[in-house]
C-alpha positions in Angstrom: -0.3 20.7 0.4 -1.2 18.3 -2.4 -2.7 14.8 -2.0 -4.5 12.1 -3.9 -5.5 8.5 -3.8 -8.3 6.0 -3.6 -10.6 8.3 -1.7 -10.8 10.6 -4.8 -12.5 7.8 -6.8 -15.2 6.6 -4.5 -18.3 8.2 -6.1 -19.3 6.4 -9.3 -21.0 3.1 -9.8 -20.2 1.0 -12.9 -21.4 -2.1 -14.6 -21.5 -5.3 -12.5 -18.5 -7.5 -13.3 -20.6 -10.6 -12.7 -23.6 -10.2 -15.0 -23.0 -6.9 -16.8 -26.1 -5.4 -15.1 -26.3 -1.6 -14.9 -27.3 -1.1 -11.2 -29.3 1.8 -9.8 -27.8 3.8 -7.0 -30.5 2.5 -4.6 -29.4 -1.1 -5.2 -26.7 -0.7 -2.6 -23.4 -2.5 -2.4 -24.4 -5.8 -4.1 -25.7 -6.5 -7.6 -29.4 -7.4 -7.5 -28.9 -9.7 -10.5 -26.0 -11.9 -9.3 -25.2 -10.8 -5.8 -21.6 -9.9 -6.4 -20.2 -6.7 -4.9 -20.8 -3.7 -7.1 -17.8 -1.7 -8.4 -17.4 1.5 -6.4 -15.2 3.5 -8.8 -12.0 2.1 -7.5 -11.4 -0.5 -10.1 -8.5 1.6 -11.5 -7.2 4.5 -9.5 -4.3 6.6 -10.7 -2.8 9.5 -8.7 0.0 11.7 -10.1 1.5 14.3 -7.8 4.5 14.8 -10.2 7.2 13.9 -7.6 5.3 10.8 -6.6 2.6 8.7 -8.2 0.7 5.5 -7.7 -1.9 3.1 -9.2 -4.4 0.8 -7.5 -6.0 -1.8 -9.8 -8.7 -4.4 -9.2 -6.8 -7.0 -11.1 -8.4 -9.7 -13.3 -10.1 -12.0 -10.8 -11.5 -10.1 -7.8 -14.9 -8.5 -8.1 -13.8 -5.4 -6.4 -10.6 -3.5 -5.3 -9.9 -4.1 -1.7 -6.6 -2.2 -1.8 -6.3 1.5 -1.3 -3.6 4.2 -1.5 -3.1 7.7 -0.3 -0.3 10.0 -1.5 0.6 13.5 -0.4 3.3 16.2 -0.5 3.9 19.5 1.2 5.5 22.7 -0.1 8.4 22.0 2.3 9.4 19.0 0.1 8.0 16.3 2.5 6.3 13.5 0.6 4.3 10.6 2.0 2.6 7.5 0.7 0.4 4.8 2.3 -0.7 1.5 0.7 -3.2 -0.8 2.4 -4.5 -4.3 1.4 -7.9 -5.4 2.7 -8.0 -8.8 4.5 -10.5 -10.6 2.3 -11.7 -12.9 5.1 -13.0 -9.9 7.0 -16.3 -8.0 6.2 -15.9 -4.9 4.0 -12.1 -5.0 3.8 -12.2 -2.3 1.2 -13.5 0.1 3.8 -10.6 -0.8 6.2 -8.1 0.0 3.5 -9.8 3.3 2.5 -10.0 4.8 6.0 -6.6 3.5 7.1 -4.8 5.1 4.2 -6.5 8.5 4.7 -6.1 8.6 8.5 -2.4 7.6 8.3 -1.6 10.1 5.6 -3.3 12.9 7.6 -0.8 12.4 10.4 2.2 11.9 8.1 1.5 15.3 6.4 0.4 17.1 9.5 2.4 18.9 12.2 4.9 21.7 12.1 7.0 21.7 9.0 9.9 22.7 11.1 9.6 19.4 13.1 11.1 16.5 11.2 8.6 13.8 10.3 10.7 11.1 12.0 9.8 7.7 13.5 7.7 9.2 16.3 5.3 10.8 13.8 5.3 7.7 11.6 4.3 5.5 14.6 1.6 8.0 15.5 0.3 7.9 11.9 0.0 4.1 11.9 -1.8 4.3 15.2 -4.3 6.8 13.7 -4.9 4.4 10.8 -5.5 1.5 13.2 -8.0 3.5 15.2 -9.9 4.5 12.1 -10.2 0.8 11.1 -11.3 -0.2 14.6 -14.0 2.5 14.6 -15.6 0.8 11.6 -16.6 -2.1 13.9 -18.2 0.0 16.6 -21.7 -0.2 15.1 -21.4 -3.7 13.8 -20.5 -5.7 16.9 -17.2 -6.9 18.4 -14.0 -5.6 17.0 -12.9 -9.1 16.2 -15.7 -9.2 13.6 -14.9 -5.9 11.9 -12.9 -5.0 8.7 -9.2 -5.5 8.5 -6.2 -4.6 6.3 -2.4 -4.5 6.1 -0.5 -1.3 5.8 2.8 0.0 4.5 3.6 3.7 4.9 6.6 5.9 4.1 7.7 9.5 4.4 10.6 11.1 2.5 11.8 14.4 3.8 14.7 16.7 2.7 17.4 17.0 5.3 18.1 20.6 6.3 21.5 20.4 8.0 23.2 18.5 5.1 22.2 17.6 1.5 20.1 14.5 1.1 16.9 12.9 2.4 15.6 11.0 5.4 13.4 8.0 4.7 11.1 6.3 7.3 9.0 3.3 6.4 6.5 1.5 8.7 4.5 -1.6 8.0 1.9 -4.0 9.5 1.3 -7.2 7.6 2.8 -8.2 4.2 2.5 -5.1 2.1 6.1 -4.2 1.2 8.5 -1.4 0.6 11.6 -1.6 -1.6 14.6 0.7 -2.2 15.7 0.6 -5.8 18.9 2.2 -7.0 21.7 1.7 -9.5 24.2 0.9 -6.7 22.1 -1.7 -4.9 18.4 -2.6 -4.5 16.8 -4.2 -1.5 13.6 -5.1 0.3 13.1 -2.8 3.3 10.3 -4.7 5.0 9.9 -8.2 6.5 6.5 -9.7 6.0 4.5 -10.3 9.2 3.5 -13.7 7.9 3.5 -17.3 9.1 6.3 -18.3 6.7 8.6 -15.5 7.8 8.1 -16.2 11.4 8.5 -19.9 11.2 11.7 -19.5 9.3 13.0 -16.8 11.7 12.4 -19.2 14.6 14.6 -21.8 12.9 11.7 -24.3 12.7 11.5 -24.7 8.9 13.6 -24.1 5.8 12.5 -21.0 3.8 11.9 -23.0 0.6 9.7 -25.5 2.4 7.8 -22.9 4.3 7.0 -21.0 1.1 5.2 -24.1 -0.2 3.1 -24.5 3.0 -0.6 -23.6 2.6 -0.1 -21.3 5.6 2.8 -19.4 4.1 1.0 -16.2 3.3 -1.2 -16.1 6.5 -0.5 -12.7 8.0 0.3 -12.4 11.7 -0.2 -8.7 12.2 -3.0 -6.4 10.7 -5.1 -3.4 11.5 -8.6 -4.0 12.8 -10.6 -7.2 13.4 -8.7 -8.0 16.7 -5.3 -7.7 15.0 -2.0 -6.6 16.5 -1.4 -3.2 14.7 2.1 -2.8 16.0 4.3 -1.6 13.1 8.0 -2.3 12.5 10.0 0.6 11.2 13.0 1.1 9.0 14.8 4.5 8.8 17.8 5.4 6.6 19.5 8.2 4.7 20.2 7.2 1.1 23.8 7.6 0.0 22.7 8.4 -3.5 19.6 8.7 -5.7 17.0 5.9 -5.8 13.4 5.0 -5.8 11.2 4.1 -2.9 8.5 1.6 -4.0 5.5 0.6 -1.9 3.2 -2.2 -3.0 0.6 -4.8 -2.1 1.2 -8.5 -2.6 -0.7 -8.2 -5.9 2.6 -7.0 -7.3 5.2 -8.8 -5.3 3.6 -12.2 -5.7 4.7 -11.9 -9.3 7.8 -9.8 -9.0 9.3 -10.1 -5.5 13.0 -9.6 -6.3 14.4 -6.1 -5.7 16.8 -6.3 -8.7 14.0 -7.4 -11.0 11.8 -4.5 -9.8 14.7 -2.1 -10.3 15.2 -3.3 -13.9 11.6 -2.1 -14.6 11.6 1.0 -12.5 15.0 2.5 -13.3 15.8 5.1 -14.6 12.3 5.9 -15.7 10.8 6.5 -12.3 12.9 9.6 -11.8 11.1 11.4 -14.6 7.8 9.5 -14.9 6.8 7.8 -11.7 3.2 7.3 -12.9 4.5 5.6 -16.1 6.6 3.2 -14.0 3.7 2.4 -11.7 1.7 1.6 -14.8 4.5 -0.7 -16.1 4.7 -2.6 -12.9 0.9 -2.9 -12.7 1.0 -4.3 -16.2 3.5 -6.9 -15.2 1.2 -8.2 -12.6 -1.8 -8.1 -14.9 0.0 -9.9 -17.7 1.1 -12.6 -15.2 -2.5 -13.3 -14.2 -3.7 -10.5 -12.0 -5.1 -12.9 -9.5 -5.1 -10.2 -6.7 -5.7 -6.5 -6.4 -2.5 -4.6 -7.3 -1.3 -1.3 -5.8 2.0 0.4 -6.5 3.3 3.8 -5.2 6.5 5.2 -6.6 8.6 7.9 -4.9 11.9 9.0 -6.6 14.5 10.3 -4.2 17.2 12.6 -5.4 18.3 13.4 -9.0 18.6 10.7 -11.5 22.2 9.4 -12.0 24.1 10.6 -15.0 
């Protein structure tokens, strides 16, 4: 089994982004000079497992990275990825993202290799991530006051009875998954957000809802009294493609599936980390106003 992600980068402290002070370890989580949260080593995390890769970047505005990712693969060919985005209005949202990604990946990679990692295991994985976030609040008071995050998770597994792969995606909140291919690219997830729900209810036009100040308010999340019930999408690709998971730090700048495919294809089949870097650079060059996390999983052989 091979795995990587944000948890691998949690040790070092670096110079404060607010006042350039070099903090001592005993100074804790906040800079004694300006009070800003201190970097925890996750400003830029890159994980390359050859057949899947990802990058999580602090961006250009936030003082810390509240996103997290966890990637893993088994010798059987099963691959899994989890991306979480901390809810900034909750305390220590970076902790919610970190524990949710790791707990979710543990379940996605676990179990008997002979048992397909289908929707049941994916639901159990998200539930494990939710429990890990809820546990953070146990010593700090009511669950409603604890850390929170969104989540998108995916597992890709070779099919044994016929050639091909089975893909299962689950999400809570507005972190997204896309399927990118030369024959058609599409968004796989539907944001759990105020705008999406008000439009789905027929109460507002999509263009008008997108301009409302409540547009990006999420309606589901893990932790802090949220509703951690995932939606799922499962499919068997009819040809090669790329599964892309990301936080809104990317899709706020590049939301269209065809536009993402124009950057990702065909390079992601041979260099998923390089494509994750290209997509991260797009968001940084556009302003980098949020944390940016991108996971890239090529599926099948690249088209001729």
